[in-house]
N, C-alpha and C positions, 0 to 999 in steps of 0.2 A: 433554607434549602434542605430538602430531604436528603439524608446521608446515605441511603441505600445505593448500592452500585447499579440498581435497576433504573435510576433516574439519570443515567449518563450513558453516552455511547462513544466509541473510540473510532477515529479515522486514522489511516496510516500516514507515516511521514516519509522516510527514505524508501526508495524503490529497489535499488541495487540491480537494475536490469541493464545488461550490456547489449550491443547490437548483434553479437555473434550468436548464431544457433549452435547446437552441439555437434551436428554433423553425423552422417551415417544413419543406421537404423538402431534405435534404442540406445544411442549414446546419451549421456545425461550428466546431471550434477545436482547436488544438494548442498545448501548452505544455511548456516545459522546466523541470524542477524541480531545486532544490538542497536536500536535506534530510538528516536523520540516520536511518539504519536501525539495526536491532539485528542483531548478528552472534552467532549461537549456536554455540559451539565445544564439541565433544564432550570431556568431561572424562575422560581416560584415566590420571589420576594413580595410580589403584590397579588398573590393568589390567582395568577392569570398566566396561562402558558403563552400568551401573545408577547410576553416579555422577551422571548427568545432564549438564547443559551449563553452560558459563560464558558470561556475557553481556558483550558489548562494544559500544560505539557506533562507527559508521562513517559518514562523510560519503559520500553517494551522489548521483549524477545520475539523474534519472528523466524519464519522459514520460507525459503523459495526452492521449489523442486521443478526441474524441467527435464523433458525427455524428447529426443528427436524422433520424428517419423520418417523424415528424409533430410537430405543435406540442408535445405533452406527453410525447414519448418519444425518448430518445437511446440509441444503442448506443455503447459505449466500450471502450477498451483502456488499461490502465495498467501501467507497468513501472518497477521500481527496479533500477539497475545491479547485475548478478550475482544479482538476486533473482527471484522468480516473476513471470511475465507473466499478468495476469488480464483476462478478457473478461466483458462483461456489459451491463447496461442500467440506465437511470435513468428513472423515471416521475414527472412533476411532478403533485402532487395539488392544490396551491393556488397561485394566481397565474399571471401570464402569462410566456411564455418570454423569454429574453434578447434576442431580436431586436426586441422591442417597446420596450425601455428603460422599461417601465412601473414606477412606484413601488409600494411596498406589500409585504405579506407573501408569502413564497414557501416552499413546503414540497415535499419530494420523498422518494422511497425509491429505493435503488439496490442491486443485487446483482451481484457479480463472482465468477468462478470460474476456476481455472487452476493453473499450476505450472511447474516446470522440472526438468530432469534434468541430471546431471553424470556423464560417463564419463571417467575418468582413464586414457586409453589410453597416454599417454606414460610416466608414473611408476608406474602400476599400484598406487596407494595405496588408492583408495576410489572406488566408484560410489554414487550416491544418487538418489532421486526425492523431490521435495517438491511436495505438492498442497495447495491452499488454497481457501477461499471466504470471502466477507465480505458482510455485510448492513449497510447504512447508512441512517440516517434523518437528513435534512438540513433545516435551516431557515435562512432569512435574511430581511432586510428591506431592500429597495432604497430608499435615501434619495433618490437622483437617478440620472441616467444615468452618473455617474462613480464612485459609491461604493455598495457593499453589504457590510455586516458579515454574517457567517454563522457558523453552528455546526453540528456534526454529531456523532452518536454512532454508533459502529460496533462490531460483534461479528464477529471473524474467527477462523477455525479452520484450522490447518495440520498436516499429517501428513508426517513425515519417515521414510524407510526407506532404509538403506544397507547396503553390504557392504564390510568392511575387508580389504585384501589385504596390508598391511605395517604394522609398528609394534606397539605394545603390545596392540592389539585385533585382531590378525590372526585372521581366521576368524569374527569376530563380525559380527552383523547388527543394529546398533543401530536402534531405533525410538523416535521421540519424537512427542508430540502437544503442540502449542502453541495456547493460546487467548489472544486479545488483545482487551481492551476498551479503546476509545479515545474520548476526548472532544476534539474539534477546535474551536478558536476562530480565526477568521480574518477578513480583510477583502480585498475585491477592488476595486482602483482601475482604472478604465477610461478610455481616451481614444480615441474612434472605434473602430477595429478592434483596438487593442492593449490589453493589460491586464497588471497585476501583482497577485499574491496574496502576502500574508504570513500565516503561520499558526503557532500554537503548539498542541501536542498533548500531552495527558496520557495515558499508557498504563499498563495493568496487564497484564503478560505472565505467564501460567500455563503452565508446561511440565512434562510428566511427569518424575518422579524428580528435580525441581529446585525449589529455593525460589522462590516468586513474587517478581517484581521490579516496581518502579514507575519510570516514566521520564517526563521532561518534555523534549520536543524542539521545535525551531523550524525553520521552512523558508521558502523563497522560491521563487516560480514566476513566469515571464514567458511570455506567449503572444500569439497572434493568433487572431481569430475572423472568420468570414465568413458 
């Protein structure tokens, strides 16, 4: 296995998205996340990229930023360290936004799209591009102004394309497609403008040329809203 970081790519684990939009015009929040991502390393053990990838867990810091354009719609940016940056929006279908602190059922749908590129100009081992998109359905029930349990289901798709310049796969242009189905269960604890989220996520990752894998990961997020 080539040891350069250019021969691996990172897919996100926990999502930390609740069904509530921020509410109003330019209401928002920013949160810092600590979660587990999946590292997919190209398996070159037989000098052939058709061997697929090897999965590993990696603790990552991340960020989620969202801003409301009106009561039921947010624009958002989410990023996991060294992974793809995704941009999109969330539309709340049922319930009032976060700014109202209203109790009851909440439901929303979100879509994000984006990616990242890696150019290994110093070592010249590999360049790659990773593009992805994700659709999420979110549900929660706000018990009071301090606590809301929530759950979400997401379907994500990622496309990886690279060119190898050194090592066993020199000259190859590996391509992989990964599909991730995730079920997220979490709780948001709030006090005035501050909040904490804890979340567990079950994932099934399906990658071309590779045996499917199942994962259970946990994460923590802290943030502030306005």
